[in-house]
C-alpha positions as a Markdown table, in Angstrom:
| # | Residue | x | y | z |
|---|---|---|---|---|
| 1 | Met | 48.2 | -103.2 | -94.7 |
| 2 | Asn | 46.2 | -106.7 | -94.7 |
| 3 | Lys | 44.2 | -108.4 | -97.6 |
| 4 | Lys | 40.9 | -107.3 | -96.6 |
| 5 | Thr | 41.7 | -104.0 | -96.3 |
| 6 | Lys | 43.4 | -103.3 | -99.6 |
| 7 | Ser | 40.6 | -105.5 | -101.1 |
| 8 | Ile | 37.8 | -102.3 | -100.0 |
| 9 | Ile | 40.2 | -99.6 | -100.8 |
| 10 | Glu | 40.2 | -100.9 | -104.0 |
| 11 | Trp | 36.5 | -101.4 | -104.2 |
| 12 | Val | 35.8 | -97.6 | -103.0 |
| 13 | Ile | 38.1 | -96.3 | -105.4 |
| 14 | Gly | 36.7 | -98.6 | -108.3 |
| 15 | Ala | 33.4 | -97.5 | -107.3 |
| 16 | Met | 34.5 | -93.8 | -107.3 |
| 17 | Ile | 35.8 | -93.8 | -110.5 |
| 18 | Val | 32.8 | -95.6 | -111.7 |
| 19 | Val | 30.4 | -93.2 | -109.9 |
| 20 | Ala | 32.7 | -90.1 | -112.0 |
| 21 | Ile | 32.4 | -91.7 | -115.1 |
| 22 | Ala | 28.6 | -92.0 | -114.8 |
| 23 | Tyr | 28.2 | -88.4 | -113.4 |
| 24 | Gly | 30.9 | -86.6 | -115.5 |
| 25 | Thr | 30.3 | -88.1 | -119.0 |
| 26 | Pro | 27.0 | -86.6 | -120.0 |
| 27 | Ile | 27.9 | -82.9 | -117.9 |
| 28 | Ala | 31.5 | -83.8 | -120.8 |
| 29 | Leu | 28.7 | -84.4 | -123.6 |
| 30 | Ser | 26.8 | -81.1 | -122.9 |
| 31 | Lys | 29.3 | -79.3 | -123.0 |
| 32 | Val | 30.9 | -80.5 | -126.1 |
| 33 | Leu | 27.8 | -80.9 | -127.8 |
| 34 | Gly | 26.3 | -77.7 | -126.8 |
| 35 | Thr | 23.2 | -79.1 | -125.2 |
| 36 | Glu | 21.3 | -80.0 | -122.0 |
| 37 | Tyr | 20.4 | -83.4 | -123.8 |
| 38 | Pro | 23.4 | -85.2 | -125.1 |
| 39 | Val | 22.1 | -88.6 | -125.2 |
| 40 | Ala | 18.9 | -89.8 | -126.2 |
| 41 | Ser | 17.6 | -93.6 | -126.2 |
| 42 | Ile | 15.6 | -94.8 | -128.9 |
| 43 | Thr | 12.1 | -95.9 | -127.1 |
| 44 | Ser | 10.5 | -97.1 | -130.2 |
| 45 | Ser | 10.8 | -98.4 | -133.9 |
| 46 | Ser | 9.3 | -95.4 | -135.4 |
| 47 | Met | 12.9 | -94.8 | -137.7 |
| 48 | Trp | 13.5 | -98.2 | -138.2 |
| 49 | Pro | 16.1 | -99.1 | -140.0 |
| 50 | Ala | 18.0 | -96.3 | -139.1 |
| 51 | Leu | 17.3 | -96.4 | -135.8 |
| 52 | Lys | 16.5 | -99.2 | -133.7 |
| 53 | Lys | 14.6 | -99.7 | -130.4 |
| 54 | Gly | 16.9 | -99.8 | -127.5 |
| 55 | Asp | 19.6 | -97.5 | -129.1 |
| 56 | Ile | 21.2 | -94.9 | -128.2 |
| 57 | Val | 22.0 | -91.6 | -130.1 |
| 58 | Phe | 24.0 | -88.5 | -129.4 |
| 59 | Ile | 22.3 | -84.5 | -129.5 |
| 60 | Lys | 24.2 | -82.1 | -130.9 |
| 61 | Asn | 22.8 | -78.5 | -130.4 |
| 62 | Val | 21.5 | -77.3 | -133.9 |
| 63 | Glu | 20.6 | -73.8 | -135.2 |
| 64 | Lys | 17.3 | -73.1 | -136.9 |
| 65 | Ser | 19.3 | -71.8 | -140.0 |
| 66 | Glu | 21.1 | -74.9 | -140.0 |
| 67 | Leu | 18.5 | -77.7 | -140.2 |
| 68 | Glu | 17.7 | -79.2 | -143.7 |
| 69 | Val | 15.5 | -82.0 | -144.7 |
| 70 | Gly | 16.5 | -85.1 | -144.4 |
| 71 | Asp | 17.9 | -84.0 | -140.8 |
| 72 | Val | 17.6 | -86.7 | -138.0 |
| 73 | Ile | 16.3 | -84.4 | -135.0 |
| 74 | Val | 14.9 | -84.8 | -131.5 |
| 75 | Tyr | 12.6 | -82.4 | -130.1 |
| 76 | Arg | 10.2 | -81.7 | -127.3 |
| 77 | Asn | 6.4 | -82.8 | -126.9 |
| 78 | Glu | 4.2 | -83.5 | -124.2 |
| 79 | Lys | 5.2 | -86.9 | -123.6 |
| 80 | Gly | 8.7 | -86.0 | -123.6 |
| 81 | Phe | 11.0 | -86.2 | -126.8 |
| 82 | Thr | 10.6 | -87.6 | -130.2 |
| 83 | Val | 13.4 | -88.8 | -132.5 |
| 84 | His | 12.2 | -88.5 | -135.9 |
| 85 | Arg | 13.1 | -87.2 | -139.9 |
| 86 | Ile | 12.5 | -83.5 | -140.9 |
| 87 | Thr | 10.5 | -83.8 | -143.9 |
| 88 | Glu | 9.4 | -80.2 | -144.8 |
| 89 | Leu | 10.8 | -76.7 | -143.4 |
| 90 | Asn | 8.6 | -73.9 | -143.1 |
| 91 | Asp | 9.4 | -69.8 | -141.4 |
| 92 | Lys | 7.6 | -71.0 | -138.4 |
| 93 | Thr | 6.7 | -75.0 | -138.2 |
| 94 | Leu | 8.6 | -77.8 | -139.2 |
| 95 | Arg | 7.2 | -81.2 | -140.1 |
| 96 | Thr | 8.8 | -84.4 | -139.2 |
| 97 | Lys | 7.7 | -87.8 | -139.9 |
| 98 | Gly | 9.5 | -91.3 | -138.9 |
| 99 | Asp | 11.3 | -93.5 | -141.1 |
| 100 | Ala | 8.8 | -96.8 | -140.5 |
| 101 | Asn | 5.3 | -94.2 | -139.9 |
| 102 | Asn | 3.1 | -93.8 | -142.8 |
| 103 | Ile | 1.9 | -90.7 | -141.6 |
| 104 | Ser | 3.9 | -87.3 | -141.0 |
| 105 | Asp | 3.9 | -85.5 | -137.5 |
| 106 | Arg | 1.9 | -82.8 | -136.8 |
| 107 | Pro | 3.9 | -79.3 | -137.4 |
| 108 | Ile | 6.1 | -78.5 | -134.5 |
| 109 | Lys | 7.8 | -74.7 | -133.2 |
| 110 | Tyr | 11.2 | -74.4 | -134.0 |
| 111 | Asp | 11.9 | -73.9 | -130.1 |
| 112 | Lys | 10.9 | -77.6 | -129.4 |
| 113 | Val | 13.9 | -78.5 | -131.2 |
| 114 | Val | 16.4 | -80.1 | -128.7 |
| 115 | Gly | 18.7 | -80.8 | -131.7 |
| 116 | Arg | 20.3 | -82.7 | -134.6 |
| 117 | Val | 21.2 | -86.4 | -134.0 |
| 118 | Val | 25.1 | -86.5 | -134.4 |
| 119 | Glu | 25.8 | -88.2 | -138.0 |
| 120 | Trp | 29.3 | -90.7 | -138.8 |
| 121 | Asn | 29.3 | -91.0 | -142.8 |
| 122 | Gly | 25.6 | -89.7 | -143.3 |
| 123 | Lys | 24.3 | -92.1 | -141.0 |
| 124 | Pro | 22.9 | -91.5 | -137.1 |
| 125 | Leu | 25.9 | -92.3 | -134.9 |
| 126 | Arg | 24.0 | -94.5 | -132.6 |
| 127 | Ile | 25.1 | -97.2 | -129.7 |
| 128 | Pro | 23.2 | -100.5 | -129.9 |
| 129 | Tyr | 21.6 | -101.8 | -127.0 |
| 130 | Phe | 23.0 | -98.9 | -124.6 |
| 131 | Gly | 19.7 | -97.4 | -124.7 |
| 132 | Lys | 17.7 | -100.6 | -122.8 |
| 133 | Ile | 19.2 | -99.6 | -120.1 |
| 134 | Ser | 17.9 | -96.6 | -119.3 |
| 135 | Met | 14.4 | -97.9 | -121.2 |
| 136 | Leu | 14.8 | -100.8 | -117.9 |
| 137 | Ile | 15.5 | -98.0 | -115.2 |
| 138 | Ser | 12.3 | -96.2 | -116.7 |
| 139 | Glu | 10.3 | -98.9 | -116.4 |
| 140 | Ile | 11.5 | -99.6 | -113.0 |
| 141 | Gly | 10.9 | -95.7 | -111.5 |
| 142 | Asn | 7.6 | -95.6 | -113.2 |
C-alpha cells in the first residue's frame, strides 16, 4: 500500500470515529441521564455567576416529587428552553428566576420541565465555552 492510499484510509477512519463520537455521545447521555435533551448550552447571562453564557450543562430527568426550591432546571417555553433556578413550588405550577434577573418568571406547569441540571459538589456541572459552538451553529442556520 502506498503512502497516499494509507493516508486516505487513516483520514477516513479518523472521520468515522469523529462522526461516531458526535452522534453516539448524545445518545449515550440520553440513556444515562434519562432525558431526551441531555445537554443544553447557556445562551444568556441570566444565570450569572453560577452559569455563564457559552457554558454547556448536563440535564438529568427528574420527577415532580424530587424538585426542590433552589434546583436549577431546564424547561420548555414558546422560544425553546430556559435554564433557571426554582424559587417556588405549588401543586400545579412552579416559579423560576435567573440568578442575575430582578424578577421571577411566570409560573410554569410541571409538564414543561425537561430536567434538572446535574450538579457537582453542590454547583451546576458546566463545561465552559463549549456552548459557543452550538450557539455559532444556530446563528449560521438562521
